[in-house]
N, C-alpha and C positions, 0 to 999 in steps of 0.2 A: 692632340694625338688622335690618330685614326684607329678605330676599333673594328675587328672583323665582325661580320654578321654571322652569328652562330646558327647552325642548322635548326636548333630548337626554337629559334626566333624567325625561321623562314629562309635562312641562307642555304648555300650549297654545302652538303656534308663533305668533310675532308676525305672520308673513305666511303664512297657511295655504295660499294659492294658489300660493306659490312665486315664483321669479323669472320674468320674461317670456322668451318664446322668442326665438331669433335664428336666421335672419333673420326680420323681421316680414312679415306679409302685405303685398304691394305689387302693386297692379293694373297698374302700368307694367311691372314685372318679368314678371308673368303674360302681359301682351300681347306682350312681347318674346319670351318662350318660344313662344307660339302662332304668332307671325309666323315664327320660325325653323323651326318644324315645317311650317307651311303652304307655305313657299317651298323647303323641302328643304335649306336651308343648314346646319341643325343637324348633318348627317352628312358635310359636305364637309371635305376637307383645307384648301382655300383658298376661303373664302367672304368675304362683306363685313364680318363682325362684328369679326374680329381687326384688320383694316385700320382700321376706324372707331375701335376702342378705342385703338389705337396713336396715331392722330391726336389723339384727345381728350387722352390722357395727355401727348403732346408739347406740345400747347397749354397744358395746365394747368401743366406744369413748365417751360415756355419752353426746351425743349431740341430739338435737331435729330434725335435718334435714340432710339427706344424698341424694346426687344426683349422680346416677350412670352414667357413660359415656364410650366412646369408648377407651380412653387411659389416662394415667397419664399426657401425654404431652399436650393434648387438655384441660385437667382439669385445668391446670394453666391459660390458656387463659380464660376459663369459669369463674374461680375464679376472675380474674382481672375485667371482665365485670360485675360480680355479685357485686363487690365492687365499681363499678362506675368509674373505671379508664378509662381515655379517652385521646384524643389528647391534647398535651400541658402539661400533667402531667409527673412527673418523678417517676420511680420505682427503688429502690435500690436493688442490689443483689450482691452476691460474684463474683469476677472476675474469679474465678475457679468454674464452675458449669455446670450442664447439658445444652447443647446448646439450647434445646427447650425452656428453661426459658427465655433466651435473646430474642428469636424469638417471644414468646408469648407477651412480652412487646411491641415489634415493631408492632405486629398484631393489637393491640388495639390503635395504634397511639401514645403511650407514649414513653419516652426516657429512656433507661437504664442508671443507675448510678452505676459504677463499684467500688466495695469496696474490700479491701484486705481480705485475709482469716487469721484465727488464725493458726499459724504454727504448733500448737499441734494437731488440729482437722480437718484441711482442710475445715472448715466451716466459714461462715460469721463472721468477727471480730467485736464484738459489740463496741469496742472502736473506731475503724476506721469508723464504721457506724455513730456514733455520730458526727464525723467531716463532714460526707457527707450530713447531713440533711439540707434541706432548705424548704422554703414554698412550693416549687414545688413538693417535694417528698411526694407523697400521699400514697405510699404503699411500703412494704419491702417484698422481697421473701427470706426466710431463709431455706436452704436445709440441711438435715442431709446426709452426704456423706461418703461412704466407711467405715462405722463403727464409724465415728466421729459424735459428737453431737454438734449442734449449741447451743450457750448459750442463750436459749429462754427467761429466766427471764430478762437478760440484754437487749436483743433485743427488747422485748416487752416494757420495760421501756423507751427505746429510742423512740419507736414508739408512746407511750402514750404522752411523753413530747412534741412531734412535731405534734400530731394530725394525725398520719399516721396509716394505717391498716397493717396487717401482714398476709401473706400467708405462711404457714408452709409446706414445701415440704417434706413429709414423704415417698416418693416413694421407697427410699432405706432403710426405717427404720420401716417396718411393725411390729407392736407389741413391739417395743422398748419402754423403759421407760426413759423419758427425764426429769431430775430434778423433779421426783415424779409424772409426768403425762405421759399418753400414747402419743407417738409421733403423731402429727397432731392436738392436742387439745390446744396448747398454743395460736395459732394465731386466727384471725378472720375466716379463712378458712384453713382447712387441706386438703392436696392433697395426694391421694394414687394411686399406679399403680399395675395392675395385668398382666403386660406383661410377655412374655414367659420365661424370665430368673428370674423373681422376686420370692421372698420367698412365696408369694401367687400368683399362676399363673392360668390364664384362656387363655393363648396365647396372648390375648389383653384385654384391659379394664382398667378402672380407676374409681375413686370416689372422690367426694368432701364431707367433713364433716364440719358442721357449726351449730351454735346456733341461728343466726339471721335470722328470717323469711323473712325479706326484702331482704337480700343478696340471700337467697335461691330462692325467687321469681324472682329477676332480672336474676339470672343464668338460671332458667327454661325458662324464656321468650326469652333469647338469643338463647337457644337450640331449640326453637320451630320454625321450618321453614315450618309449615304446618303439620309436624310430628316431632318426635325427630330426629334432624340432627346428633347427636353424641351418638347413643344408645349403651348400653351393651345388648347383646343378652340373651335370656332366657337360652340357652345352656351354655354360659359362666358363668352366675350367678349360674347355678346348680352345677358346679364343685368346687366352692369356699367354701361353708360351711364346707365340710369335711376337708378341709385344715385349716380352721380357728380353728377347734377343736384341731389340732396338733401344732399350731403355737407356743404357749408358751413353750411347751416341746422341740420343735426343736430349738427354740432360745436359750434355756438353754444349749442344747448340743453344739450348735455353740460356745457359749461363753466359755464353758469348753475347747473345742478343740482349740480355739484361744489362750487361756492361755498356753496350752501345746505347741502349735506351736511356740509362741513368746519366751517361755522359752528355747526351743531347738535352736532357732536362735539368742539368745542373743549375741553371740560372732561373728556373721556375721556383720562386720562393714559396709558393703555396703548397708544394709537395716535398715532404721529407721522407726518404725511403727507409725501409727496414735495413739495418746493417748488422752484419755478423762480425765478431772479432776476427782478426786476420788468421788465427790458427784454428778457427771453428770447423773448417772443412769445406765441402762443396755442396751447396744447396741444389735442390732439384726444381724449385719454382713451379709448384702447382698453381700458386697465386703469387703475384708480385704486389707488395703493399707499400702504400705511402700514408703518412699522417698528413691530413689536409688542414691548412690554416686559412680560414675564411677571411682573415684580415687582409690578405693579398688578393682577394677576388671580390672586392666590394661588399663583403659581408655575406655573400651567398653561402648557404650551408652545404655540407658534403653531399646531401641528397641531390641538391641542385647541380653540383659539379658533376656527379655521376650521370644524372639525366642528360645534361648537355653533352657529355662525352659519348654516351650511347647514341645520341642523335647524330653525332659526327661519324659513327661507325666503329667505335671502340668498345670492346666488351669489358666495361668497368662496372663494378658493383660496390656496395657498401660492405663493411665488415660485420662481425657478430655483434649482437646486442650486449653480450657479456652478462656477468652475474652480480655486479657491484650493487645493484639496486634490489637484489633479492632480499626478502624479509629475514630478520634474525631467527625466526622460528624454523626456517628451512636450512640454515647454514651458520657457520661461525666465520666471522670476518676478521682478518688480521690487518689492522690499521685502516686508513681511509681509502686505500686502493686507487690513488690518483692516476697512475699510468694506465691501469686497466680501464678506468672510466674514460680517459682521453681516447684510448684505442677504440672503445665502443662508440664514442661520439664523433670520431674524426677519421676512421680508417677507410681508405678507398683501395680497391683491389682490381688488378688486371688479370683476366682469365688467361691461362697458359697457352691455348692453341696458337695465338699469333706469335709466340716466342719461337716457333719452329719455322717461321716465314723468312723471307729474304731480308738482307740489310736494307734494301729500298723500302720494304713494308714497315720495318722497324722505324725508319726515319719518318715515314708518313704518320705512324702512331704518335711519335714524339711531336710532330708538327700539329697534329690534332689536339693533343693535350695542351700544348702551348697556346693554341688558338682559343681553347676553352678558358684557360687561366687568364688570358688577356681580355677576351670578350665579356667575361663576367664582371670585369671591373666597371664597365659602363653602367 
């Protein structure tokens, strides 16, 4: 059998121009920046742009209250404080999740409770969550990760049965529809991120969306250290409305290209994609995830697969490290967390910008990943 010479071994890369940049050139964003410069609002504490963005996000999510902030990471801590979580409380979250969520729980003095993930979706497993609940668990953080959707109806039922609140982390799911609702609107607080790699980007920034005025008020009080300690700038807020206008169409393009890519890679046994139940909704694919099986690639680990794919010109990364190995003094673990451990050890992620490219480019990405999977066997 003939094996391709991988770029990492000195061969020609499959996509020599490399992955597309993000954010893309956007004349509407440029015009917004120029307008903010010309009217001087770019340097103000309180200009029109933050107020306009908050209104747009409130309408988009059908909520009464929006709090803009400096990042999606700090937004989780602000949400916990707005919900009244404090020292001695427990907060349940997936054992495979963004590391900042674990740290936010510790920042308020609460104890993380680690729950396994659903092996189909890489998201918090509602059945395992039910086993984790106790009188001390006052809040649940449910994240939508890598195109997978958490089972929010089931998670919210568990929370309601035990008198717990829910933070829905939609930082990776901007504009997604989750079981009939827009991501971020199932829980007591939804959290959004506008970091530099996100589907909606201002370089930095985040937001909380919520219906409860008291939660909003407590969150605002925590942020007030004589002024807003975790602000979004007027300049950041100015560049987001033009992107909001394009979000739905771009998400549709991403979904179409994901279908095409997964169909082309169906026979690549080393890669098992994240899959949502048929009725889960419409993902937005900030990342597209696969579980990597080294046995189909000559035993090469997932870091080696990622390095080879990047050499071919594909923006592939490894996943989160997860929390399953955190010591018991820092958290309570529910079971052995096998799916979370496998996700931490085997996840590979495709960054989203290429999912807005042409069908021809998607086919080239598929060919590049096929080349890597075959070439590593040698």
